[in-house]
Structure formats: structure tokens, C-alpha cells
N, C-alpha and C positions, 0 to 999 in steps of 0.2 A: 141289407141295403141301407145306405146312409142317405137320407134326404136332407138338403140344406134347409135349416129353419129360417123362417121369416121373423123379423123383429116386430114386437108390439109397437104401437104408436104412443108417443108421449109429447105433450105440449110443453113449451117453455114456460107457459103460464100455470101449469099444474102444480099442486102441492108436492106430488112425488118428485117432479123435476127439481123443485127448490130444495128438497131434502138431499138429493144426491148430486147436485151440480158442483159442489166443492168436495165431495167425498172421494178420497184417493183410492178407495176400493172399487170404484167404478171408473173405467177409462173411456175416453172418446176416440173414435177413429173416423176419418172422413168416409163418406159413402160415395164411391166412385161410380160415375155413369158408365154403363156398359152392359154386358150380358153375364148374368150370374152363372157360374160354371164350376163344377167339381173337376179336378185333375186327378185321375186315378192311375197310378202306375202298377201294372201287373204283367208278369211274364216278359219283362223288358220292353214294354210299350206303354204309351200314354193314351188313355181314353179321356177325351174332354166331353163332359156330360152336362146337359142343362139341368135345371132344378127338377125336371120331371124324369131324369135319367135317360134322355134321348141323346144319341151320339151327335157331336158336332163333327161334321165330315170335312170341313175345310182343312187343307193340308197343314197350315201354320207350322211348317217344317222347323224353322229356327226356334220358335217358342217351344215346341214339343221336345226338341233336342236339349234345350236348357233344362226343362223340367226333368227329363230322363237322367241327365247328369247330376241333378240336384237331390233327387229323392230316391230312396231304395224301393224295391218291390213291396207291395202291400201297403203303400202309403197313399193317402187321399188328402189333397189340398182343397180348401173351399175359398173361392174368390170370385173375381170379376174379370172377364176378358174385355179389354178396351183398346182403342186404336189411337195412334198418333197421326194417322192420315186417314185414308179411306177404308182401311181394313183393320181388323183386330190384330195387333202385333205385340201387345203387352198383357201381362197378367198381374192383377193386384191380389196377392195371396194374403188373406186376412185370418185364416184359421187352418188348423191341421187336425181334423177329427180322428184320423187313423194313421199310425206309424208302424210299419212292419207288421201289418195285420192285427195290431192291438189298439184298443181304444186309448186315447190320450187323456192326460190329467186335466186339472183346472186351467182356465185361460192363462193365468200368469206363467205356467209351465209351457203351455203351447206357444206362447209368444216367444219365450226363450228358445225353444226348439226351432221355430221358424227362422229366427235370427241366425242361428247356427247353420241351418241348411241353406239360407239364401245369400250367403256371403258371395260377393263378386258376380252377381247375376245382373245382366244389363236389361233384360226385358221382363224380369219378374221383380215386383215391388211389394214390400210389406208396409203396413201403416206405421207411422210414428205415433207412439202413445205418450201422453203427458198426464199422468195421474194427478198431479198437483195443479194443473191448469184448470181454471174455471171453464166449465163446459158450455156456458152461455157465450162466452167470448169465442170459444172454438167454433160453436155453431154459426155465429154471425161472421166469423172469419172465412167460412166456406161459402157463404151465400152468393157472393158475386163471382165466384170462380166457375167457369163453364164445365170443368172436368168433374166437379163434385155436385152431389145432390144432398147436401146437408151432412149430418153426422149420425152415427149410431153409438150409443153408450152401452158398455158391457160390464158385467160383474166379473172382476178378476178371479173370484173363487169359483165361478160357475164351470160346470162340465160342459162339453159340447152337447147342445140339446139333442136328445134322442127323439126324433120325430118319425112317425110311421107312415106318413104320406106327404106328397108334394104340397108345398105352400102352407105347412103347419106353422103356427105362430108360437113364439117363445117369449117369456117375460124376463129372461136373463139378458136379452138384447133389446134395446129400446131405440127406435127410430125417432129422432127429435123433429118436431114440427113447430112452426111459429104459433 
């Protein structure tokens, strides 16, 4: 069972943040407001699961159909369900911990795989990564946007964190705070 890891907290004023804020081996992605959700395709269907592995029973027919058409059986996406109106109708896919029943490689390879899979999707979005952009600038750029809750910075060489229980924390993903 794959549980989605939670990022550790890091302050923009910390020594660790200053060390990695301009390091291109760490990338920043926006933290989208919504419901954390794994999308698991198996036996030709999509299960949408909370971070505690509870089924999301809402039909979300159009979104499920796009995910089915996008990924093969045995694949799991990690992301956030969010809405453009009063209901969840979009999925922000920021990672792919499993592809065709196999564990995936380092983050830089997972990003490439996501980009290949997500071409021409209208309701599924992947983050834009700017490894050479200053992470402090990226952080403050998201502060006043209502759809974002700051940024998370990730080590490009890190494997998808193998956590054994819900809400386990990883140090290869860092949630930036002021």
C-alpha cells in the first residue's frame, strides 16, 4: 500500500532554506488548495483515495474518464483534487509513485513520465518546475493567489518516499513557510 507522504516544514529564514533556495537540484512546485488524493487505476477503473486510503465516492465522471484514458493499469498518481466552481472537477497530479505495478525512479524521471502521460488533458494539471528560479521569489509569488497554499520544494534525485502509514513525514519534500 502506498501512502502519500507529507512534507517537512521549512522556514524561509532557516539556514537550510538559504542553502537550497538557488540550488537547481531542488525544484519548487506550487501547493494547490484542495483534497490530497491518490488516483489508482486497476482493472480498467479509477479509484480516488484519500491520504488514509478511503474511497472518494463522488462520481467525478469526466475526471475519472480522463485519468483512465491517460494512465495504464497498475499506475498510481499522487495529487490534489480541486475545483473551479463548487465541486472538485480538476486534478493537480504532482507525482507518479507507481507505473504499471512498478515503483518509479527519481523525481526528475517521474516528472518526465508525468509530462508524457498528461499531454492534451483538460482537467488534469501538472506543476511547472523551474529549477533555476529562486525559490524565495517563487514562494512570495504564490502568497496572494487564492488557489495556492505556498510552495513545496523537492529534491530532484529523491525517490518517491516509502512511508508505511498515513501522514508520515519526509525530508525530501519541504513545505515552505514564512
